[in-house]
C-alpha positions as semicolon CSV with decimal commas, in nm:
position;residue;x (nm);y (nm);z (nm)
1;M;-1,965;-2,796;-2,537
2;T;-2,081;-2,755;-2,178
3;S;-2,251;-2,422;-2,107
4;A;-2,156;-2,178;-1,835
5;Q;-2,312;-2,235;-1,494
6;L;-2,405;-1,985;-1,224
7;N;-2,185;-2,018;-0,918
8;P;-2,426;-2,113;-0,635
9;N;-2,196;-1,954;-0,377
10;L;-2,221;-1,605;-0,528
11;Y;-2,513;-1,367;-0,568
12;V;-2,617;-1,266;-0,917
13;K;-2,886;-1,004;-0,976
14;P;-3,175;-1,187;-1,149
15;V;-3,247;-0,972;-1,456
16;F;-3,339;-1,085;-1,807
17;D;-3,403;-0,892;-2,129
18;E;-3,649;-1,061;-2,363
19;A;-3,592;-1,033;-2,739
20;D;-3,897;-0,804;-2,772
21;G;-3,746;-0,552;-2,528
22;T;-3,939;-0,661;-2,218
23;K;-3,721;-0,657;-1,907
24;F;-3,778;-0,905;-1,623
25;E;-3,655;-0,889;-1,264
26;A;-3,713;-1,131;-0,979
27;A;-3,594;-1,214;-0,628
28;S;-3,416;-1,529;-0,749
29;V;-3,309;-1,700;-1,069
30;P;-3,577;-1,974;-1,047
31;L;-3,847;-1,707;-1,007
32;L;-3,699;-1,519;-1,301
33;I;-3,713;-1,829;-1,519
34;G;-4,076;-1,879;-1,412
35;R;-4,173;-1,525;-1,505
36;V;-4,015;-1,544;-1,849
37;T;-4,177;-1,883;-1,912
38;A;-4,521;-1,755;-1,807
39;Y;-4,481;-1,445;-2,023
40;R;-4,404;-1,646;-2,336
41;K;-4,693;-1,885;-2,271
42;R;-4,932;-1,594;-2,218
43;L;-4,836;-1,447;-2,556
44;G;-4,852;-1,783;-2,728
45;K;-4,479;-1,778;-2,805
46;P;-4,260;-2,090;-2,811
47;V;-4,123;-2,129;-2,459
48;G;-3,785;-2,255;-2,578
49;T;-3,503;-2,323;-2,334
50;V;-3,574;-2,043;-2,088
51;A;-3,343;-2,167;-1,813
52;K;-3,048;-2,193;-2,052
53;E;-3,118;-1,851;-2,203
54;V;-3,145;-1,685;-1,863
55;V;-2,822;-1,837;-1,733
56;E;-2,631;-1,750;-2,051
57;Q;-2,748;-1,389;-2,039
58;L;-2,663;-1,354;-1,670
59;C;-2,319;-1,506;-1,723
60;N;-2,248;-1,286;-2,025
61;R;-2,321;-0,983;-1,811
62;Q;-2,123;-1,099;-1,509
63;P;-1,869;-1,362;-1,619
64;H;-1,683;-1,355;-1,288
65;L;-1,993;-1,492;-1,111
66;C;-2,006;-1,806;-1,323
67;T;-1,805;-2,119;-1,386
68;W;-1,694;-2,196;-1,739
69;P;-1,579;-2,510;-1,920
70;S;-1,201;-2,519;-1,931
71;D;-1,194;-2,522;-2,311
72;A;-1,422;-2,221;-2,363
73;P;-1,316;-1,856;-2,382
74;I;-1,532;-1,647;-2,150
75;P;-1,765;-1,424;-2,354
76;V;-1,774;-1,064;-2,235
77;N;-2,052;-0,819;-2,310
78;R;-2,030;-0,555;-2,042
79;P;-2,173;-0,202;-2,068
80;Q;-1,928;0,062;-2,188
81;H;-2,073;0,378;-2,035
82;K;-1,790;0,586;-1,893
83;G;-1,991;0,697;-1,591
84;E;-2,028;0,335;-1,484
85;L;-1,658;0,247;-1,490
86;N;-1,616;0,278;-1,113
87;K;-1,912;0,046;-1,051
88;R;-1,804;-0,202;-1,319
89;I;-1,455;-0,228;-1,173
90;L;-1,591;-0,259;-0,820
91;D;-1,811;-0,550;-0,932
92;Y;-1,515;-0,709;-1,107
93;V;-1,274;-0,680;-0,812
94;S;-1,545;-0,793;-0,566
95;G;-1,590;-1,107;-0,774
96;L;-1,216;-1,168;-0,770
97;A;-1,207;-1,122;-0,393
98;E;-1,478;-1,387;-0,350
99;R;-1,277;-1,631;-0,560
100;Y;-0,956;-1,545;-0,374
101;L;-1,116;-1,620;-0,037
102;R;-1,228;-1,959;-0,169
103;G;-0,884;-2,039;-0,307
104;K;-1,008;-2,025;-0,667
105;L;-0,783;-1,748;-0,795
106;R;-0,464;-1,834;-0,986
107;F;-0,165;-1,609;-1,041
108;V;0,085;-1,599;-1,325
109;R;0,426;-1,739;-1,235
110;E;0,662;-1,521;-1,437
111;R;0,738;-1,156;-1,374
112;K;0,826;-1,112;-1,744
113;E;0,466;-1,195;-1,832
114;V;0,341;-0,937;-1,582
115;E;0,569;-0,675;-1,736
116;R;0,453;-0,769;-2,088
117;R;0,092;-0,720;-1,989
118;F;0,174;-0,394;-1,815
119;N;0,334;-0,255;-2,131
120;I;0,030;-0,352;-2,340
121;C;-0,216;-0,195;-2,094
122;S;-0,006;0,120;-2,061
123;A;-0,038;0,187;-2,435
124;C;-0,396;0,062;-2,476
125;P;-0,641;0,301;-2,647
126;R;-0,923;0,155;-2,435
127;A;-0,758;0,252;-2,106
128;Q;-0,996;0,476;-1,916
129;R;-0,941;0,693;-1,612
130;W;-1,153;0,650;-1,306
131;A;-1,446;0,890;-1,276
132;S;-1,381;1,153;-1,010
133;S;-1,707;1,064;-0,836
134;C;-1,760;0,784;-0,584
135;A;-1,446;0,803;-0,373
136;A;-1,591;0,519;-0,164
137;C;-1,592;0,291;-0,470
138;R;-1,228;0,367;-0,539
139;A;-1,131;0,311;-0,177
140;E;-1,309;-0,026;-0,168
141;V;-1,144;-0,137;-0,493
142;A;-0,805;-0,038;-0,350
143;R;-0,872;-0,233;-0,028
144;L;-0,985;-0,546;-0,210
145;G;-0,694;-0,515;-0,452
146;R;-0,444;-0,515;-0,164
147;E;-0,601;-0,832;-0,023
148;I;-0,600;-1,011;-0,358
149;K;-0,240;-0,914;-0,430
150;A;-0,105;-1,021;-0,091
151;P;0,063;-1,334;-0,239
152;L;0,256;-1,139;-0,504
153;G;0,564;-1,089;-0,288
154;P;0,606;-1,457;-0,193
155;L;0,541;-1,553;-0,556
156;G;0,814;-1,318;-0,676
157;I;0,588;-1,128;-0,915
158;R;0,528;-0,807;-0,721
159;F;0,534;-0,514;-0,964
160;D;0,452;-0,178;-0,805
161;A;0,442;0,006;-1,137
162;A;0,107;-0,163;-1,201
163;E;-0,056;0,093;-0,972
164;K;-0,012;0,352;-1,251
165;L;-0,254;0,172;-1,484
166;D;-0,597;0,314;-1,564
167;G;-0,913;0,106;-1,579
168;C;-1,000;-0,117;-1,873
169;G;-1,278;0,059;-2,062
170;A;-1,338;-0,245;-2,281
171;L;-1,396;-0,506;-2,011
172;G;-1,460;-0,306;-1,696
173;E;-1,161;-0,470;-1,527
174;D;-0,886;-0,330;-1,310
175;P;-0,552;-0,401;-1,482
176;R;-0,373;-0,314;-1,157
177;V;-0,500;-0,654;-1,045
178;S;-0,577;-0,846;-1,363
179;I;-0,224;-0,839;-1,507
180;F;-0,117;-1,069;-1,222
181;L;-0,388;-1,330;-1,276
182;D;-0,388;-1,654;-1,471
183;E;-0,732;-1,620;-1,628
184;Q;-0,902;-1,753;-1,938
185;K;-0,896;-1,525;-2,239
186;V;-1,220;-1,358;-2,340
187;E;-1,415;-1,302;-2,659
188;S;-1,510;-0,938;-2,699
189;P;-1,533;-0,711;-3,003
190;N;-1,436;-0,423;-2,775
191;L;-1,079;-0,545;-2,728
192;P;-0,807;-0,403;-2,955
193;S;-0,582;-0,637;-3,147
194;G;-0,279;-0,736;-2,949
195;C;-0,461;-0,725;-2,614
196;W;-0,334;-1,000;-2,384
197;R;-0,694;-1,064;-2,266
198;K;-0,822;-1,128;-2,620
199;A;-0,910;-1,485;-2,719
């Protein structure tokens, strides 16, 4: 199966956690790969497939910044700290906005499906309220959300009740936007059974 690939048109923060706990940062992904490779050689460890490992780890952290094979569920392993929810959702919606501007975002075609997802998210035990801090984050998410959802009216799937939904504490997504999107399902142990996002 083809592995995930970093999207060259989007910025991804080059960070890598080695198995021994050592954390690497660099100005670019190639430099990051070089640092990890040099570190393993210096310690006499097998170098392995550093480039593949780095890309996989980056894509697992930020799936919306990568491209995935059409037959593969997108793995999700995002942090679950409540204080970071605002930032996680801002990153998620910013990634969607980039894809929307490039014409790479797809919407569901049936309002019934939107309503089904809304009902699931409304009752989800992993729903999480926004932190009261960072009003600027919330305002930016709202602005980007309006831009992304501009086609909903013409598509006949506008559903204003979606604005009542809280954030997704399992994935760090904004259901007020995600319930309208035709996205690949994800693999995550954090998702409850019955979740429409679960692979």
